[in-house]
Steps between C-alpha positions, in 0.01 A plus 500: 500500500266237640457145376128446437280250326300637207177472703661680794617781273145550372365499855761755608401727210133484599574575864725794420253653255204455736694667780607780267159571346169444688317494166661165409281201584481133402216270402452162340419137562649357823752783540399612850433223754688233304778736390481415131541166327877564478513689835604831347243685716565298817425697821413821317145482633633519856699816432267691268155372593199379299435839339831485312547123459177346375395147413255478210271251331616317186391755239797621292293706256329697777822538699690652209218746434507588871875567478445740210219679684700526823801637311282764333372597844845589631634183663777267384366144510715191451283215376619141505352261244596159633618353168576659164274237341206707627613823329246451218232576760673834568545597135177698462587730791860529384426557132178702511548692824843519662710537186290765325368745762810718507468536122122545494511768770804674348722442802244614758471145639794304639495126555763409764435134572701180484369159402732232639468148366700177485560305180728247341547126479741254651317435825272218384196721549317386188341676206284740705778634725817512288451752219723793408265761353750784460388573144135527604561804720804647321279533190286769667604867456482693827619213720850455634617140538801391704648157571789502751748213501693571822414588861661844458288578195191349662526756778617792289246456223209445739581825680519678164171344389316612816624856451414511129199702386399235244367144537781247531463125455767341716586148382667267751614143436402235751837323469689816597342560842771304682786643292742678732708804405655823623259793533632855551418666831290814526242629255595272210299592188560366146374708208228338292615471138872446567647161407833375633789292373501194725813357337733668253593318180628553147364229269121474547231692691247304707198715589261379771288594800393346831606134548632479144781736600634227727461236230686731261782543751527121525508482120775763494707283736451201270598703195807638676635145529488489119682831461184703429457829690129566558360831626183466709253788519236508772215710363348566844225700330294361211314825441659750472777302332863607517559424134805732470697285748403185307598653166830623642583146609401354163717760325798355692421127478321488160287204613187483714277248677178618666346283771155525656317235699165583341367325192716564195213567257407872521709516817713773656808352334343563160471873571852518637658308212309711246618821667862380487466398135337832406735731685818297527500311170825654373684375809383140474703223338208253529124508565385536862432168669177489702410264786172456683271242651369231267156573356293296746366511858770455767503129594473383860750219442849617599683348198241641260501842669878512473478406133267787404665786697810691386817388679871571519573214260248632245638853533856379444385305194329809360819701551696239305249521215533880494878478491496247217 
């Protein structure tokens, strides 16, 4: 085991996969000379050269279409879109090209590329650099969407995403880059589509992804002081979704809270809570509680930003409502 920061774990995954497979290459805004805005690609240009680590102009729509074309041509590109807020510029290439070609060509075309991007609030980055647009990409059939919460999963899921034959949107959270954790040695790969139980519990199930896993763990600690045993599930993968693990937990606890940092209205939490209600209704003693960001742009002001984002205190309050 090695103790790595989340950003270091991502960098290690990229290095290992580029050494393993010469068809893997990176491109995006400021990833080469500058090493990426969060330094995930620091010094990779020196080792792999400008043919495999490429700086690009600011043109997310064109870059995503290029990734799809390069993947169809036999390479495995890893594209970095600097902030998730700019994903709407990539949607045409994702929705009308990358996600459908395998279907349209009856399996004759593979699409092995990864789109890495950074989202989430809490850093005072303002309305144009703080969004969580999980639902936007998870809505599209043919895409895989992952959102690791720990350094170990950041490395393992990125390696799995690079090796996958389908397009994978890899969602990172800017507040997790300095999070430190143990990462297994060797060729550590985490299967896409497999959730994990981050904390076992018996009274209520808290289901989350990315940074909200850590807020849920804090909420579970708060609830434990009141005699409430909360189970925390880290989804890891938003699409495909490990719904059986979630339903198994709900069958044991009989109460559920779903947490997603994106907007609550038409958000990812709505899909998840509906799936639990539809397929786990007989196991529930109360309706599923659902938490998300308030329905407004993310404020720049720190007190206002804190007020609109989900938090450990809000999650604990939702759990109490479910138990009542």
